[in-house]
C-alpha positions in Angstrom: 0.0 0.0 0.0 1.2 3.5 -0.9 0.0 6.8 0.5 0.6 10.4 0.2 -1.2 12.4 2.8 -1.1 16.2 3.5 0.7 17.2 6.7 0.6 21.0 6.4 -1.9 21.7 9.2 -2.2 20.2 12.7 -5.4 18.6 11.7 -3.7 17.0 8.7 -0.9 15.8 10.9 -3.3 14.3 13.4 -5.1 12.3 10.5 -1.7 11.1 9.2 -0.7 9.9 12.6 -4.1 8.2 13.2 -3.9 6.4 9.8 -0.3 5.3 10.4 -1.2 3.9 13.8 -4.2 2.1 12.2 -1.8 0.4 9.7 0.6 -0.6 12.4 -2.1 -2.1 14.6 -3.5 -3.9 11.6 -0.1 -5.7 11.1 1.4 -3.6 8.3 5.1 -3.2 8.2 6.8 -0.1 6.7 9.0 -0.9 3.7 10.0 2.7 3.2 8.4 6.1 4.0 4.7 6.0 3.0 5.0 2.4 1.7 3.5 -0.4 3.9 2.9 -4.0 3.2 1.1 -6.9 4.8 0.6 -10.6 3.9 -2.9 -11.9 3.7 -3.8 -15.5 3.9 -6.2 -15.5 0.9 -8.3 -13.2 -1.3 -11.2 -13.1 1.2 -8.8 -11.8 3.9 -7.3 -9.3 1.5 -10.8 -8.0 0.6 -11.7 -7.5 4.3 -8.4 -5.7 4.8 -9.1 -3.4 1.8 -12.5 -2.6 3.3 -10.9 -1.7 6.6 -8.4 0.5 4.8 -11.2 2.3 3.0 -13.1 2.9 6.3 -10.0 4.2 8.1 -8.3 6.3 5.3 -8.2 10.1 5.7 -10.6 12.1 3.5 -7.7 14.1 2.0 -4.7 12.7 0.3 -4.0 9.6 -1.8 -4.1 6.0 -0.6 -3.3 3.3 -3.2 -3.5 -0.5 -2.6 -1.7 -2.9 -4.9 -2.5 -6.6 -4.3 0.1 -9.1 -5.5 0.8 -12.7 -4.8 3.5 -13.9 -2.4 5.4 -15.3 -5.4 5.3 -11.9 -7.1 6.4 -10.2 -3.9 9.4 -12.6 -3.5 10.7 -11.5 -6.9 11.3 -8.0 -5.7 14.9 -6.9 -6.2 16.9 -4.5 -4.1 18.8 -2.2 -6.5 20.5 0.2 -4.1 21.4 -0.3 -0.5 21.2 -3.3 1.7 18.2 -5.2 2.9 17.7 -4.5 6.6 15.6 -6.6 8.9 14.8 -6.5 12.6 13.7 -10.1 12.5 16.2 -12.6 13.8 16.0 -15.8 11.8 17.8 -18.4 13.9 17.1 -21.9 15.1 19.3 -21.4 18.2 17.6 -21.3 21.6 19.7 -18.4 22.9 20.2 -15.3 20.8 22.4 -12.5 22.3 21.9 -9.1 20.8 
């Protein structure tokens, strides 16, 4: 999902913050600024999620949703920079950070 919301007034900023918190509580992760993603189990779950986004999106600004399959998502390539992840992927019982 991509969005471009106005943040010029305090009311705009409040709506932006409310929408961003809704996304995080709904399980979205930020890929980069104003670009969030979430995996849905199936088309039905994706449609329910889309309805919730429509209900919670601010009245001003632009919110776009692109639905792709997990296979299509896995083909994404990083052109510049390094992939960063806060998720530790280990089969060890003790992980020291």
